[in-house]
PQR file of N, CA, C, O and H, with PARSE charges and radii, in Angstrom:
ATOM      1  N   MET A   1     119.165 111.593 -59.925 -0.4000 1.5000
ATOM      2  CA  MET A   1     119.816 112.281 -59.738 -0.0000 2.0000
ATOM      3  C   MET A   1     121.245 111.456 -59.307  0.5500 1.7000
ATOM      4  O   MET A   1     121.245 110.778 -58.279 -0.5500 1.4000
ATOM      5  N   SER A   2     122.167 111.534 -59.955 -0.4000 1.5000
ATOM      6  CA  SER A   2     123.405 110.992 -59.490 -0.0000 2.0000
ATOM      7  C   SER A   2     124.794 112.273 -58.906  0.5500 1.7000
ATOM      8  O   SER A   2     125.157 113.313 -59.456 -0.5500 1.4000
ATOM      9  H   SER A   2     122.167 112.084 -60.790  0.4000 1.0000
ATOM     10  N   PHE A   3     125.286 111.606 -57.580 -0.4000 1.5000
ATOM     11  CA  PHE A   3     126.393 112.602 -57.295 -0.0000 2.0000
ATOM     12  C   PHE A   3     127.444 111.549 -57.059  0.5500 1.7000
ATOM     13  O   PHE A   3     127.371 110.445 -56.519 -0.5500 1.4000
ATOM     14  H   PHE A   3     124.991 110.761 -57.133  0.4000 1.0000
ATOM     15  N   ILE A   4     128.282 112.094 -57.526 -0.4000 1.5000
ATOM     16  CA  ILE A   4     129.955 111.659 -56.970 -0.0000 2.0000
ATOM     17  C   ILE A   4     130.978 112.579 -56.549  0.5500 1.7000
ATOM     18  O   ILE A   4     131.470 113.605 -57.019 -0.5500 1.4000
ATOM     19  H   ILE A   4     128.342 112.991 -57.965  0.4000 1.0000
ATOM     20  N   LEU A   5     131.154 111.825 -55.423 -0.4000 1.5000
ATOM     21  CA  LEU A   5     132.491 112.660 -54.211 -0.0000 2.0000
ATOM     22  C   LEU A   5     133.665 112.189 -54.195  0.5500 1.7000
ATOM     23  O   LEU A   5     134.110 111.154 -53.699 -0.5500 1.4000
ATOM     24  H   LEU A   5     130.755 110.992 -55.042  0.4000 1.0000
ATOM     25  N   VAL A   6     134.211 113.126 -54.850 -0.4000 1.5000
ATOM     26  CA  VAL A   6     136.179 112.863 -55.146 -0.0000 2.0000
ATOM     27  C   VAL A   6     136.401 113.188 -53.342  0.5500 1.7000
ATOM     28  O   VAL A   6     136.183 114.114 -52.561 -0.5500 1.4000
ATOM     29  H   VAL A   6     133.850 113.967 -55.253  0.4000 1.0000
ATOM     30  N   GLU A   7     137.001 111.707 -53.299 -0.4000 1.5000
ATOM     31  CA  GLU A   7     137.664 112.209 -51.740 -0.0000 2.0000
ATOM     32  C   GLU A   7     139.075 112.547 -52.118  0.5500 1.7000
ATOM     33  O   GLU A   7     139.404 112.512 -53.304 -0.5500 1.4000
ATOM     34  H   GLU A   7     137.178 110.955 -53.933  0.4000 1.0000
ATOM     35  N   MET A   8     139.965 112.886 -51.134 -0.4000 1.5000
ATOM     36  CA  MET A   8     141.482 112.959 -50.984 -0.0000 2.0000
ATOM     37  C   MET A   8     142.248 112.256 -51.558  0.5500 1.7000
ATOM     38  O   MET A   8     142.183 111.222 -50.894 -0.5500 1.4000
ATOM     39  H   MET A   8     139.697 112.914 -50.170  0.4000 1.0000
ATOM     40  N   PRO A   9     142.932 112.088 -52.328 -0.5600 1.5000
ATOM     41  CA  PRO A   9     144.046 111.265 -52.804  0.2800 2.0000
ATOM     42  C   PRO A   9     144.601 110.647 -51.725  0.5500 1.7000
ATOM     43  O   PRO A   9     144.489 111.359 -50.727 -0.5500 1.4000
ATOM     44  N   LEU A  10     145.209 109.509 -51.495 -0.4000 1.5000
ATOM     45  CA  LEU A  10     146.005 109.013 -51.002 -0.0000 2.0000
ATOM     46  C   LEU A  10     147.062 108.164 -51.683  0.5500 1.7000
ATOM     47  O   LEU A  10     146.907 107.194 -52.424 -0.5500 1.4000
ATOM     48  H   LEU A  10     145.300 108.931 -52.306  0.4000 1.0000
ATOM     49  N   CYS A  11     148.235 108.787 -51.237 -0.4000 1.5000
ATOM     50  CA  CYS A  11     149.674 108.273 -51.930 -0.0000 2.0000
ATOM     51  C   CYS A  11     150.106 107.600 -51.403  0.5500 1.7000
ATOM     52  O   CYS A  11     150.241 107.872 -50.210 -0.5500 1.4000
ATOM     53  H   CYS A  11     148.361 109.576 -50.635  0.4000 1.0000
ATOM     54  N   GLN A  12     150.570 106.404 -51.842 -0.4000 1.5000
ATOM     55  CA  GLN A  12     151.087 105.382 -50.687 -0.0000 2.0000
ATOM     56  C   GLN A  12     152.290 104.937 -51.496  0.5500 1.7000
ATOM     57  O   GLN A  12     152.859 103.944 -51.042 -0.5500 1.4000
ATOM     58  H   GLN A  12     150.461 106.182 -52.811  0.4000 1.0000
ATOM     59  N   ARG A  13     152.882 105.564 -52.797 -0.4000 1.5000
ATOM     60  CA  ARG A  13     154.070 105.167 -53.313 -0.0000 2.0000
ATOM     61  C   ARG A  13     153.944 106.374 -54.246  0.5500 1.7000
ATOM     62  O   ARG A  13     152.928 106.988 -54.572 -0.5500 1.4000
ATOM     63  H   ARG A  13     152.419 106.370 -53.166  0.4000 1.0000
ATOM     64  N   ARG A  14     155.531 106.613 -54.684 -0.4000 1.5000
ATOM     65  CA  ARG A  14     155.535 108.180 -55.473 -0.0000 2.0000
ATOM     66  C   ARG A  14     154.979 107.302 -56.896  0.5500 1.7000
ATOM     67  O   ARG A  14     154.488 107.957 -57.815 -0.5500 1.4000
ATOM     68  H   ARG A  14     156.356 106.114 -54.420  0.4000 1.0000
ATOM     69  N   THR A  15     155.055 106.292 -56.970 -0.4000 1.5000
ATOM     70  CA  THR A  15     154.502 106.183 -58.587 -0.0000 2.0000
ATOM     71  C   THR A  15     152.893 105.280 -58.528  0.5500 1.7000
ATOM     72  O   THR A  15     152.284 104.963 -59.550 -0.5500 1.4000
ATOM     73  H   THR A  15     155.454 105.760 -56.223  0.4000 1.0000
ATOM     74  N   PHE A  16     152.465 105.010 -57.266 -0.4000 1.5000
ATOM     75  CA  PHE A  16     151.070 104.916 -56.862 -0.0000 2.0000
ATOM     76  C   PHE A  16     150.351 105.879 -56.252  0.5500 1.7000
ATOM     77  O   PHE A  16     150.740 106.441 -55.228 -0.5500 1.4000
ATOM     78  H   PHE A  16     152.960 105.267 -56.436  0.4000 1.0000
ATOM     79  N   ILE A  17     149.154 106.157 -56.892 -0.4000 1.5000
ATOM     80  CA  ILE A  17     148.120 107.239 -56.100 -0.0000 2.0000
ATOM     81  C   ILE A  17     146.954 106.301 -55.961  0.5500 1.7000
ATOM     82  O   ILE A  17     146.785 105.506 -56.885 -0.5500 1.4000
ATOM     83  H   ILE A  17     148.838 105.700 -57.724  0.4000 1.0000
ATOM     84  N   THR A  18     145.861 106.271 -54.619 -0.4000 1.5000
ATOM     85  CA  THR A  18     144.744 105.776 -54.400 -0.0000 2.0000
ATOM     86  C   THR A  18     143.759 106.896 -54.410  0.5500 1.7000
ATOM     87  O   THR A  18     144.080 107.764 -53.598 -0.5500 1.4000
ATOM     88  H   THR A  18     145.998 106.917 -53.868  0.4000 1.0000
ATOM     89  N   VAL A  19     142.953 107.089 -54.892 -0.4000 1.5000
ATOM     90  CA  VAL A  19     141.681 108.217 -55.011 -0.0000 2.0000
ATOM     91  C   VAL A  19     140.528 107.318 -55.091  0.5500 1.7000
ATOM     92  O   VAL A  19     140.394 106.366 -55.860 -0.5500 1.4000
ATOM     93  H   VAL A  19     142.693 106.385 -55.552  0.4000 1.0000
ATOM     94  N   TYR A  20     139.449 107.874 -53.909 -0.4000 1.5000
ATOM     95  CA  TYR A  20     138.233 107.203 -53.819 -0.0000 2.0000
ATOM     96  C   TYR A  20     137.305 107.773 -54.259  0.5500 1.7000
ATOM     97  O   TYR A  20     137.443 108.971 -54.013 -0.5500 1.4000
ATOM     98  H   TYR A  20     139.558 108.647 -53.284  0.4000 1.0000
ATOM     99  N   TYR A  21     136.071 107.504 -54.987 -0.4000 1.5000
ATOM    100  CA  TYR A  21     134.954 107.923 -55.784 -0.0000 2.0000
ATOM    101  C   TYR A  21     133.910 107.329 -55.076  0.5500 1.7000
ATOM    102  O   TYR A  21     133.600 106.147 -55.227 -0.5500 1.4000
ATOM    103  H   TYR A  21     135.959 106.530 -55.187  0.4000 1.0000
ATOM    104  N   THR A  22     133.232 108.266 -54.142 -0.4000 1.5000
ATOM    105  CA  THR A  22     131.742 107.666 -53.769 -0.0000 2.0000
ATOM    106  C   THR A  22     130.492 108.174 -54.581  0.5500 1.7000
ATOM    107  O   THR A  22     130.170 109.359 -54.671 -0.5500 1.4000
ATOM    108  H   THR A  22     133.484 109.226 -54.019  0.4000 1.0000
ATOM    109  N   ILE A  23     129.682 106.870 -55.289 -0.4000 1.5000
ATOM    110  CA  ILE A  23     128.447 107.391 -55.943 -0.0000 2.0000
ATOM    111  C   ILE A  23     127.403 107.094 -54.938  0.5500 1.7000
ATOM    112  O   ILE A  23     127.205 106.017 -54.377 -0.5500 1.4000
ATOM    113  H   ILE A  23     129.944 105.908 -55.215  0.4000 1.0000
ATOM    114  N   ASP A  24     126.687 108.342 -54.777 -0.4000 1.5000
ATOM    115  CA  ASP A  24     125.937 108.386 -53.792 -0.0000 2.0000
ATOM    116  C   ASP A  24     124.099 107.977 -54.194  0.5500 1.7000
ATOM    117  O   ASP A  24     123.110 107.752 -53.497 -0.5500 1.4000
ATOM    118  H   ASP A  24     126.847 109.218 -55.233  0.4000 1.0000
ATOM    119  N   GLY A  25     124.388 108.050 -55.816 -0.4000 1.5000
ATOM    120  CA  GLY A  25     122.903 107.879 -56.121 -0.0000 2.0000
ATOM    121  C   GLY A  25     123.009 107.113 -57.890  0.5500 1.7000
ATOM    122  O   GLY A  25     123.793 107.319 -58.817 -0.5500 1.4000
ATOM    123  H   GLY A  25     125.191 108.232 -56.383  0.4000 1.0000
ATOM    124  N   TYR A  26     122.146 106.446 -57.778 -0.4000 1.5000
ATOM    125  CA  TYR A  26     122.307 106.147 -59.598 -0.0000 2.0000
ATOM    126  C   TYR A  26     121.020 106.343 -60.382  0.5500 1.7000
ATOM    127  O   TYR A  26     120.004 106.690 -59.781 -0.5500 1.4000
ATOM    128  H   TYR A  26     121.509 106.279 -57.025  0.4000 1.0000
ATOM    129  N   PRO A  27     121.010 106.107 -61.887 -0.5600 1.5000
ATOM    130  CA  PRO A  27     119.509 106.537 -62.064  0.2800 2.0000
ATOM    131  C   PRO A  27     118.845 105.067 -62.128  0.5500 1.7000
ATOM    132  O   PRO A  27     119.271 103.919 -61.993 -0.5500 1.4000
ATOM    133  N   GLY A  28     117.786 105.569 -62.359 -0.4000 1.5000
ATOM    134  CA  GLY A  28     116.836 104.259 -62.308 -0.0000 2.0000
ATOM    135  C   GLY A  28     116.991 102.690 -63.076  0.5500 1.7000
ATOM    136  O   GLY A  28     116.549 101.569 -62.824 -0.5500 1.4000
ATOM    137  H   GLY A  28     117.440 106.501 -62.468  0.4000 1.0000
ATOM    138  N   ASN A  29     117.612 103.105 -63.829 -0.4000 1.5000
ATOM    139  CA  ASN A  29     117.974 102.131 -64.819 -0.0000 2.0000
ATOM    140  C   ASN A  29     119.269 102.323 -65.037  0.5500 1.7000
ATOM    141  O   ASN A  29     119.855 103.313 -65.475 -0.5500 1.4000
ATOM    142  H   ASN A  29     117.972 104.016 -64.034  0.4000 1.0000
ATOM    143  N   LEU A  30     119.851 100.790 -64.524 -0.4000 1.5000
ATOM    144  CA  LEU A  30     121.297 100.596 -65.146 -0.0000 2.0000
ATOM    145  C   LEU A  30     121.658  99.425 -65.778  0.5500 1.7000
ATOM    146  O   LEU A  30     121.201  98.321 -65.481 -0.5500 1.4000
ATOM    147  H   LEU A  30     119.375  99.986 -64.167  0.4000 1.0000
ATOM    148  N   ASN A  31     122.413  99.626 -66.583 -0.4000 1.5000
ATOM    149  CA  ASN A  31     122.884  98.235 -67.617 -0.0000 2.0000
ATOM    150  C   ASN A  31     123.626  97.485 -66.620  0.5500 1.7000
ATOM    151  O   ASN A  31     124.226  98.151 -65.777 -0.5500 1.4000
ATOM    152  H   ASN A  31     122.785 100.523 -66.824  0.4000 1.0000
ATOM    153  N   ILE A  32     123.709  95.925 -66.550 -0.4000 1.5000
ATOM    154  CA  ILE A  32     124.146  95.327 -65.696 -0.0000 2.0000
ATOM    155  C   ILE A  32     125.617  95.549 -66.159  0.5500 1.7000
ATOM    156  O   ILE A  32     126.292  95.285 -65.164 -0.5500 1.4000
ATOM    157  H   ILE A  32     123.222  95.383 -67.235  0.4000 1.0000
ATOM    158  N   ASP A  33     126.392  95.880 -67.111 -0.4000 1.5000
ATOM    159  CA  ASP A  33     127.776  96.306 -67.428 -0.0000 2.0000
ATOM    160  C   ASP A  33     128.350  97.187 -66.856  0.5500 1.7000
ATOM    161  O   ASP A  33     129.580  97.183 -66.893 -0.5500 1.4000
ATOM    162  H   ASP A  33     125.844  96.095 -67.920  0.4000 1.0000
ATOM    163  N   PHE A  34     127.719  98.123 -66.214 -0.4000 1.5000
ATOM    164  CA  PHE A  34     128.018  99.522 -65.928 -0.0000 2.0000
ATOM    165  C   PHE A  34     129.653  99.420 -65.731  0.5500 1.7000
ATOM    166  O   PHE A  34     130.504  99.903 -66.477 -0.5500 1.4000
ATOM    167  H   PHE A  34     126.719  98.126 -66.183  0.4000 1.0000
ATOM    168  N   ARG A  35     129.851  98.693 -64.578 -0.4000 1.5000
ATOM    169  CA  ARG A  35     131.068  98.363 -64.230 -0.0000 2.0000
ATOM    170  C   ARG A  35     132.431  98.403 -64.931  0.5500 1.7000
ATOM    171  O   ARG A  35     133.526  98.861 -64.602 -0.5500 1.4000
ATOM    172  H   ARG A  35     129.159  98.300 -63.972  0.4000 1.0000
ATOM    173  N   ASP A  36     131.747  97.440 -66.552 -0.4000 1.5000
ATOM    174  CA  ASP A  36     132.717  97.245 -67.638 -0.0000 2.0000
ATOM    175  C   ASP A  36     132.981  98.933 -67.921  0.5500 1.7000
ATOM    176  O   ASP A  36     134.029  99.574 -67.836 -0.5500 1.4000
ATOM    177  H   ASP A  36     130.858  97.068 -66.819  0.4000 1.0000
ATOM    178  N   SER A  37     131.466  99.416 -68.324 -0.4000 1.5000
ATOM    179  CA  SER A  37     131.406 100.627 -69.196 -0.0000 2.0000
ATOM    180  C   SER A  37     132.391 101.787 -68.245  0.5500 1.7000
ATOM    181  O   SER A  37     133.220 102.496 -68.816 -0.5500 1.4000
ATOM    182  H   SER A  37     130.615  98.896 -68.393  0.4000 1.0000
ATOM    183  N   ILE A  38     132.156 101.858 -66.705 -0.4000 1.5000
ATOM    184  CA  ILE A  38     133.522 102.362 -66.392 -0.0000 2.0000
ATOM    185  C   ILE A  38     134.748 102.325 -66.213  0.5500 1.7000
ATOM    186  O   ILE A  38     135.498 103.244 -65.883 -0.5500 1.4000
ATOM    187  H   ILE A  38     131.482 101.283 -66.242  0.4000 1.0000
ATOM    188  N   ARG A  39     134.974 101.265 -66.428 -0.4000 1.5000
ATOM    189  CA  ARG A  39     136.520 100.614 -66.881 -0.0000 2.0000
ATOM    190  C   ARG A  39     137.394 100.918 -68.026  0.5500 1.7000
ATOM    191  O   ARG A  39     138.587 101.137 -68.238 -0.5500 1.4000
ATOM    192  H   ARG A  39     134.365 100.519 -66.697  0.4000 1.0000
ATOM    193  N   TYR A  40     135.867 100.804 -68.916 -0.4000 1.5000
ATOM    194  CA  TYR A  40     136.354 101.103 -70.316 -0.0000 2.0000
ATOM    195  C   TYR A  40     137.237 102.399 -71.058  0.5500 1.7000
ATOM    196  O   TYR A  40     138.106 102.448 -71.928 -0.5500 1.4000
ATOM    197  H   TYR A  40     134.899 100.626 -68.744  0.4000 1.0000
ATOM    198  N   VAL A  41     136.330 103.665 -70.003 -0.4000 1.5000
ATOM    199  CA  VAL A  41     136.758 105.178 -70.304 -0.0000 2.0000
ATOM    200  C   VAL A  41     137.498 105.322 -69.422  0.5500 1.7000
ATOM    201  O   VAL A  41     137.721 106.532 -69.483 -0.5500 1.4000
ATOM    202  H   VAL A  41     135.624 103.626 -69.296  0.4000 1.0000
ATOM    203  N   THR A  42     138.256 104.810 -68.333 -0.4000 1.5000
ATOM    204  CA  THR A  42     139.682 105.038 -67.743 -0.0000 2.0000
ATOM    205  C   THR A  42     140.917 105.136 -69.032  0.5500 1.7000
ATOM    206  O   THR A  42     140.966 104.973 -70.251 -0.5500 1.4000
ATOM    207  H   THR A  42     138.075 103.828 -68.283  0.4000 1.0000
ATOM    208  N   MET A  43     141.764 105.477 -68.001 -0.4000 1.5000
ATOM    209  CA  MET A  43     142.964 105.802 -68.801 -0.0000 2.0000
ATOM    210  C   MET A  43     143.731 104.350 -68.944  0.5500 1.7000
ATOM    211  O   MET A  43     143.058 103.420 -68.500 -0.5500 1.4000
ATOM    212  H   MET A  43     141.724 105.610 -67.011  0.4000 1.0000
ATOM    213  N   GLY A  44     145.012 103.987 -69.479 -0.4000 1.5000
ATOM    214  CA  GLY A  44     145.722 102.904 -69.674 -0.0000 2.0000
ATOM    215  C   GLY A  44     146.136 102.837 -68.094  0.5500 1.7000
ATOM    216  O   GLY A  44     146.048 103.797 -67.328 -0.5500 1.4000
ATOM    217  H   GLY A  44     145.559 104.742 -69.840  0.4000 1.0000
ATOM    218  N   GLY A  45     146.597 101.550 -67.745 -0.4000 1.5000
ATOM    219  CA  GLY A  45     147.050 101.795 -66.728 -0.0000 2.0000
ATOM    220  C   GLY A  45     146.180 101.951 -65.074  0.5500 1.7000
ATOM    221  O   GLY A  45     146.595 101.795 -63.926 -0.5500 1.4000
ATOM    222  H   GLY A  45     146.669 100.770 -68.366  0.4000 1.0000
ATOM    223  N   VAL A  46     145.329 102.186 -65.424 -0.4000 1.5000
ATOM    224  CA  VAL A  46     144.058 102.663 -64.394 -0.0000 2.0000
ATOM    225  C   VAL A  46     143.580 101.197 -63.844  0.5500 1.7000
ATOM    226  O   VAL A  46     143.255 100.306 -64.628 -0.5500 1.4000
ATOM    227  H   VAL A  46     144.992 102.312 -66.357  0.4000 1.0000
ATOM    228  N   LYS A  47     143.566 101.029 -62.409 -0.4000 1.5000
ATOM    229  CA  LYS A  47     143.458 100.037 -62.018 -0.0000 2.0000
ATOM    230  C   LYS A  47     141.634 100.891 -61.555  0.5500 1.7000
ATOM    231  O   LYS A  47     141.577 102.096 -61.305 -0.5500 1.4000
ATOM    232  H   LYS A  47     143.829 101.753 -61.771  0.4000 1.0000
ATOM    233  N   VAL A  48     140.415 100.023 -61.533 -0.4000 1.5000
ATOM    234  CA  VAL A  48     139.171 100.314 -60.943 -0.0000 2.0000
ATOM    235  C   VAL A  48     138.054  99.649 -60.653  0.5500 1.7000
ATOM    236  O   VAL A  48     137.097  99.183 -61.271 -0.5500 1.4000
ATOM    237  H   VAL A  48     140.461  99.045 -61.736  0.4000 1.0000
ATOM    238  N   SER A  49     138.487  99.739 -59.367 -0.4000 1.5000
ATOM    239  CA  SER A  49     137.950  98.391 -57.943 -0.0000 2.0000
ATOM    240  C   SER A  49     136.533  99.129 -57.977  0.5500 1.7000
ATOM    241  O   SER A  49     136.331 100.319 -58.216 -0.5500 1.4000
ATOM    242  H   SER A  49     139.264 100.118 -58.865  0.4000 1.0000
ATOM    243  N   PHE A  50     135.713  98.249 -57.714 -0.4000 1.5000
ATOM    244  CA  PHE A  50     134.386  98.688 -56.573 -0.0000 2.0000
ATOM    245  C   PHE A  50     133.784  98.249 -55.552  0.5500 1.7000
ATOM    246  O   PHE A  50     133.372  97.111 -55.775 -0.5500 1.4000
ATOM    247  H   PHE A  50     135.877  97.282 -57.520  0.4000 1.0000
ATOM    248  N   ILE A  51     133.496  98.671 -54.370 -0.4000 1.5000
ATOM    249  CA  ILE A  51     132.908  98.380 -53.357 -0.0000 2.0000
ATOM    250  C   ILE A  51     131.381  98.440 -53.017  0.5500 1.7000
ATOM    251  O   ILE A  51     131.134  99.491 -52.426 -0.5500 1.4000
ATOM    252  H   ILE A  51     133.830  99.595 -54.189  0.4000 1.0000
ATOM    253  N   SER A  52     130.397  97.741 -53.179 -0.4000 1.5000
ATOM    254  CA  SER A  52     129.200  98.550 -53.229 -0.0000 2.0000
ATOM    255  C   SER A  52     128.028  97.972 -52.055  0.5500 1.7000
ATOM    256  O   SER A  52     127.746  96.776 -51.968 -0.5500 1.4000
ATOM    257  H   SER A  52     130.597  96.887 -53.660  0.4000 1.0000
ATOM    258  N   SER A  53     127.542  98.815 -51.368 -0.4000 1.5000
ATOM    259  CA  SER A  53     126.881  99.045 -50.313 -0.0000 2.0000
ATOM    260  C   SER A  53     125.332  99.338 -50.674  0.5500 1.7000
ATOM    261  O   SER A  53     124.770 100.364 -50.290 -0.5500 1.4000
ATOM    262  H   SER A  53     127.771  99.786 -51.439  0.4000 1.0000
ATOM    263  N   PHE A  54     124.685  98.329 -51.458 -0.4000 1.5000
ATOM    264  CA  PHE A  54     123.217  98.783 -51.868 -0.0000 2.0000
ATOM    265  C   PHE A  54     122.428  98.287 -51.031  0.5500 1.7000
ATOM    266  O   PHE A  54     122.513  97.111 -50.677 -0.5500 1.4000
ATOM    267  H   PHE A  54     125.142  97.495 -51.770  0.4000 1.0000
ATOM    268  N   GLU A  55     121.546  99.108 -50.593 -0.4000 1.5000
ATOM    269  CA  GLU A  55     120.537  98.398 -49.502 -0.0000 2.0000
ATOM    270  C   GLU A  55     119.293  97.724 -50.468  0.5500 1.7000
ATOM    271  O   GLU A  55     118.791  98.056 -51.541 -0.5500 1.4000
ATOM    272  H   GLU A  55     121.477 100.063 -50.881  0.4000 1.0000
ATOM    273  N   PRO A  56     119.025  96.383 -49.324 -0.5600 1.5000
ATOM    274  CA  PRO A  56     118.051  95.417 -49.839  0.2800 2.0000
ATOM    275  C   PRO A  56     117.034  96.364 -50.054  0.5500 1.7000
ATOM    276  O   PRO A  56     116.862  97.499 -49.610 -0.5500 1.4000
ATOM    277  N   THR A  57     115.943  95.151 -51.381 -0.4000 1.5000
ATOM    278  CA  THR A  57     114.938  95.823 -51.825 -0.0000 2.0000
ATOM    279  C   THR A  57     114.229  95.162 -50.835  0.5500 1.7000
ATOM    280  O   THR A  57     114.496  94.118 -50.241 -0.5500 1.4000
ATOM    281  H   THR A  57     116.082  94.229 -51.742  0.4000 1.0000
ATOM    282  N   SER A  58     112.860  96.259 -50.698 -0.4000 1.5000
ATOM    283  CA  SER A  58     112.093  95.851 -49.848 -0.0000 2.0000
ATOM    284  C   SER A  58     110.722  95.643 -50.699  0.5500 1.7000
ATOM    285  O   SER A  58     110.569  96.551 -51.517 -0.5500 1.4000
ATOM    286  H   SER A  58     112.642  97.108 -51.180  0.4000 1.0000
ATOM    287  N   ILE A  59     110.010  94.971 -50.703 -0.4000 1.5000
ATOM    288  CA  ILE A  59     108.521  94.701 -51.565 -0.0000 2.0000
ATOM    289  C   ILE A  59     107.792  94.175 -50.213  0.5500 1.7000
ATOM    290  O   ILE A  59     108.028  93.189 -49.514 -0.5500 1.4000
ATOM    291  H   ILE A  59     110.134  94.234 -50.038  0.4000 1.0000
ATOM    292  N   ASP A  60     106.812  95.209 -50.107 -0.4000 1.5000
ATOM    293  CA  ASP A  60     105.492  95.164 -49.451 -0.0000 2.0000
ATOM    294  C   ASP A  60     104.349  94.077 -50.341  0.5500 1.7000
ATOM    295  O   ASP A  60     103.435  94.350 -51.118 -0.5500 1.4000
ATOM    296  H   ASP A  60     106.621  96.010 -50.675  0.4000 1.0000
ATOM    297  N   TRP A  61     104.781  92.996 -49.919 -0.4000 1.5000
ATOM    298  CA  TRP A  61     103.803  91.724 -50.508 -0.0000 2.0000
ATOM    299  C   TRP A  61     102.275  92.302 -50.843  0.5500 1.7000
ATOM    300  O   TRP A  61     101.669  92.180 -51.907 -0.5500 1.4000
ATOM    301  H   TRP A  61     105.524  92.774 -49.287  0.4000 1.0000
ATOM    302  N   SER A  62     101.924  92.825 -49.885 -0.4000 1.5000
ATOM    303  CA  SER A  62     100.694  92.707 -49.250 -0.0000 2.0000
ATOM    304  C   SER A  62      99.598  93.933 -49.931  0.5500 1.7000
ATOM    305  O   SER A  62      98.371  93.924 -49.824 -0.5500 1.4000
ATOM    306  H   SER A  62     102.417  92.924 -49.020  0.4000 1.0000
ATOM    307  N   SER A  63     100.444  94.963 -50.649 -0.4000 1.5000
ATOM    308  CA  SER A  63      99.962  95.790 -51.417 -0.0000 2.0000
ATOM    309  C   SER A  63      99.054  95.898 -52.472  0.5500 1.7000
ATOM    310  O   SER A  63      99.160  95.035 -53.344 -0.5500 1.4000
ATOM    311  H   SER A  63     101.440  94.971 -50.736  0.4000 1.0000
ATOM    312  N   GLN A  64      98.273  96.661 -52.592 -0.4000 1.5000
ATOM    313  CA  GLN A  64      97.544  96.545 -53.736 -0.0000 2.0000
ATOM    314  C   GLN A  64      98.161  96.662 -55.290  0.5500 1.7000
ATOM    315  O   GLN A  64      97.485  96.252 -56.233 -0.5500 1.4000
ATOM    316  H   GLN A  64      98.187  97.361 -51.884  0.4000 1.0000
ATOM    317  N   ARG A  65      99.332  97.179 -55.474 -0.4000 1.5000
ATOM    318  CA  ARG A  65     100.029  97.485 -56.080 -0.0000 2.0000
ATOM    319  C   ARG A  65     100.449  95.942 -56.844  0.5500 1.7000
ATOM    320  O   ARG A  65     100.258  95.778 -58.049 -0.5500 1.4000
ATOM    321  H   ARG A  65      99.882  97.512 -54.708  0.4000 1.0000
ATOM    322  N   VAL A  66     100.879  95.158 -56.202 -0.4000 1.5000
ATOM    323  CA  VAL A  66     101.998  94.136 -56.148 -0.0000 2.0000
ATOM    324  C   VAL A  66     100.383  92.750 -56.233  0.5500 1.7000
ATOM    325  O   VAL A  66     100.634  91.742 -56.892 -0.5500 1.4000
ATOM    326  H   VAL A  66     101.034  95.291 -55.223  0.4000 1.0000
ATOM    327  N   GLN A  67      99.145  92.822 -55.674 -0.4000 1.5000
ATOM    328  CA  GLN A  67      98.183  92.070 -55.134 -0.0000 2.0000
ATOM    329  C   GLN A  67      97.929  92.366 -56.991  0.5500 1.7000
ATOM    330  O   GLN A  67      98.198  91.284 -57.512 -0.5500 1.4000
ATOM    331  H   GLN A  67      98.941  93.641 -55.138  0.4000 1.0000
ATOM    332  N   SER A  68      97.604  93.199 -57.898 -0.4000 1.5000
ATOM    333  CA  SER A  68      97.035  93.672 -58.738 -0.0000 2.0000
ATOM    334  C   SER A  68      97.967  93.051 -59.890  0.5500 1.7000
ATOM    335  O   SER A  68      97.360  92.988 -60.959 -0.5500 1.4000
ATOM    336  H   SER A  68      97.386  94.078 -57.474  0.4000 1.0000
ATOM    337  N   LYS A  69      98.906  92.714 -59.930 -0.4000 1.5000
ATOM    338  CA  LYS A  69      99.952  91.709 -60.636 -0.0000 2.0000
ATOM    339  C   LYS A  69      99.641  90.254 -60.772  0.5500 1.7000
ATOM    340  O   LYS A  69      99.933  89.529 -61.724 -0.5500 1.4000
ATOM    341  H   LYS A  69      99.400  92.766 -59.061  0.4000 1.0000
ATOM    342  N   ASN A  70      99.035  89.952 -59.731 -0.4000 1.5000
ATOM    343  CA  ASN A  70      98.825  88.449 -60.261 -0.0000 2.0000
ATOM    344  C   ASN A  70      97.601  87.923 -60.953  0.5500 1.7000
ATOM    345  O   ASN A  70      97.554  86.748 -61.315 -0.5500 1.4000
ATOM    346  H   ASN A  70      98.797  90.540 -58.958  0.4000 1.0000
TER
END
């Protein structure tokens, strides 16, 4: 399940508003172009930027599951 948190808008100018969205989870499968897909559905004149802080993948190379794939 994915969760999206909408932070309070930060007004910087009369014609420019910044809104932060936090995505706390992604589905098990994610297209490599998911950022382009999000940008595509936004209205004209809206700029979308991303800051990612993915946790690194940890692989237990000595586990039976990994060893069985060799």
